[in-house]
N, C-alpha and C positions, 0 to 999 in steps of 0.2 A: 390397158396399156396405152390406148389412144388418149385416154383422159390424163394419164401421167405425163405424156409427151406434151399435151396442150398446156398443162400447168407449168411444165419446165420452160416451154417457150415463152409463156407469160411472164414468168419470173426473170427470164433472161432479158426481155424487153425493158422491164422495170429497172433492173440492175445496170443496164447500159446507160441510163439517164441519171445515175446516181454517182456521186463521188465516194468510191468505196473506202478511201482513206479516212474521209470525215466520218463515215458510218462506223468504221472500226474504232476510231478514236472515241466516239460517243459511247459505243458499247463498253469499251474498256474503262472509260471514265465513270460510267454509271455503275459498273461492277465494283470499281475501286471505292466509290462513295459508299455503296452498300456494305462492302467489307469493312471499311473504316468505322461506320456507324455501329454495325453489329459487334465489331471488335471492342469499341469503346464501351458499349453497353455491357458486354461480357466482363470487361475489366472492372467497371464500377460495381456491378452486382457481386462479382467475386470478392472485391476488396471489402465491400460492406458485410458480406457473409462472414469473411475471415475475421473482421473486427468484432462482429457480434459473438462469434464463437470464442474468440480470445477473451473478451470481456466476461462472458459467462463462465469460462473455465478457469480464469486466472486464480481465484482463491483456492479452488480444488487442486489445480496443478501445483500451486505453491505448497500446499499442505502435503500433497503426495510426495513431492521432491524432498521436503524436509523430513518426512517420516521415513522415507527410504534411506536417507543418509544418516539419520540420527542413531547414535549408539545407545545402548541401554544404560541409563544413568540410575545408580542406586541411591538410596536415601542417605548414605554416608557422604556421598559427593554433594548432594543438596545441602546437607547440614554444614558442610565445609565452607559454603558460600558466606555464612555469617562470620567467618573468621577473616574474610578478605576486605580490602579497602574499597567498598562499594556502597551504594545507597541501600540502606537496610532499616527495617523497623522490627522491633521484637528481637528474639534470639532463637538459636537453634533448638532450644528445649521446648518450644511451643508444640502443641499437639499437631497443628497443621502448618506446613511450610509452603509458602507460595512464591513463585518466581515469575517475573515478567521480563522478557527481552524485547525491547522496543526501540523505535525511532520516532521522535515527535513530528517528523515531516511525513510519516507513512500514513496513507489513507486508511488502511485496515487497522492500524494502531488507534486511529481516531475512532473507528467503529467500535473497537473493543473498550475504549475509554468511556464511551457512552455520553459524551458531552458535546457532540457535533451531529445533532439529528439531521441537519440539512445534508451533510455529506453521506451519512448512513443511508438515508432514503434514496439519494442519487445513485449510490453504488448498487443497490438492489433491494427488492421488497423483503428478502430474507433477513436483512439487517435493520429493518424498521423497528425502532424501539417499542417496547411494551407501553411505555408512557405516551407514545404517539399512535397507539392502536395496532402496533405490530406484535411480533412474537419474540423478538430478539432481546435477550437479557445481557447487558454489557458486563463482562466478567470483572473488569477492573473496579467498577463501582461496588460490586459484591465482595471482592477481595478486601477493599478498603474498609468495608463495614465489619468484616471479620477481624481485621487488624485493630480497628478502633475499639472493638468490644473485647479485645484481649484473647480472642479465640484462634489467632493465627499470627505468624510472622511473615514478613514480606521483603523481598529484595527486587531492586530494579536495575537492569543491566542494559547498556546501549549496544546496538549494532546497526550498521547502515542498512535500511530497508527501502529507502526512497531517495537518499542522496543529499537531502537539504537540511538535515537535522543536527549538525554538529554544534552550531551556536546555541540552538535551543537546548541541547543536552548540557552544554556547559552552563547555561543559565540555571538548569535544574540542579547541577552539582553545586553551584554557588548558592542557590536558594537553600539547599540541604544544609549548608554551613550555618545558615541563619535560622534553621528550624522551620523553613517555609517551602519545603519540597512540594507538598500537595497543593498549596496555593498557586505556585508557579506552574506546576504540572497541569492543573485544571484549567488555567487560563490559556496555556499554549494548546491545549487539546480541544479548544472551541473552533468554530468555523473561522473566526477572525484570526486566531492563532495559526491555523493551518495556512491561511492565505499569506500571513506575514512571513512565515518561515519559508514557504515555497516560492513566493513571488517577490519578496523584498530582501529579507535577511540572508536566506540560504546559508552558505558557510562563510560569508564575508565578515571578517573580523572588524572591519571598519563600520559595520552596522550595529555596534554594541549600544550606541545611544538610542537608536530606534527600538531595539529590543528591550532595553531597560525601561524606556518610557512606556512601552506597551504593557509591561509588567508592573507598572505603578499601582500600588495598593495591595499587590500580592506579596511583595518583598521590598526591602529598602533599596530604592532605585540607585542611590549613590554607591552603596556597597556592591550592588549587583554589577554596575558598570565597571567599577574598580577591579572587581574579581575577574570579569570577562577580559578586560584590557591587560591584566597582569600575566595572562597565559598560564595561570595556575593549573588549569585542567587540560592543557593542550595534549598531554600524553595519555590522559585517562581514556580518551576516545579509542585509541588503539588497544589499550589494556582491556577495556570492557569488551571490545570486539573479539579479542583473542579468547577471553573467558567464555563468551557466547559460543564461539566455535568449538571450544572444548566440551561444551554441553550438547553439541550436535545441532545447534540452532544456526541456520544460515540465512533465514529470512525473517521478516517481522509481520505481525507479532508472534512470539513464541512463549509458551507458558509451561510451567510445571505446577501441578497440584500434588504436593508431596513428591513421589518419584514417578508420577504419571505425566508424560509429555503430551501437550496439545499444540500442534504446529498450525497456527492460523487463528483467525478471529472467531473461535468457537463461541457459541452462546453459553452462558453460565449454566443453563439448563443441562447441557451436555457434559459439563465439567464437574459439577458439584458432587457427583457420585464418587469421585476420587478423594473426597474429604474423609477424615477419620471420625 
């Protein structure tokens, strides 16, 4: 007890010679700094973790959402696509019917096209192409091989999946008129094409010259620009999107191999079993 009294008296003497207001302010200031620092660190770590989780889950979530919303589409509906005014190769009588719903500005459509290895590797190791030492087999390349060999028919339908693909899509419609769909498609689906559509052209109709010049060698540049400027395919964007919605496709890319739906950038390894 005596010891406690002695300590109390000692502290009392010390406190008498101190400005308690200053001490209190310093204590509060220090506590505030500590709180702010830890709060900021917590926010940064939380934001980074949230971003990493989102990046990792985006393709899976997209596929799950599409699959959950997609109605069952029968082969009769798929065959009916060849009777519509859309981009198509072959006819509904082919043994295998292939459908791609895409947006040329969409990163996962570029992955599926297999012509932009830089972007594929950036998005994730699971999309690294076989030709680059990975395991991913781009489905669009394999579908085109089947079409070229007469073993399948193919349709291409637009719907917005990234928001900057309208002019690129119109360029593909215009190229289809020239019999140059694949040439223009393949150039737009490169890394340079991705940058052009997303950073320069976007949906700006006044950028028709830049777009046509980029596609020089893939199609007649003069005819391409004339077609783009004419507005010939302005309404096709909405028509294609409506058609995609009727098939239950709300994101890109979306595929059908016959009547089997594949929502997302699946590897061809996982899709080819649906062939006949």
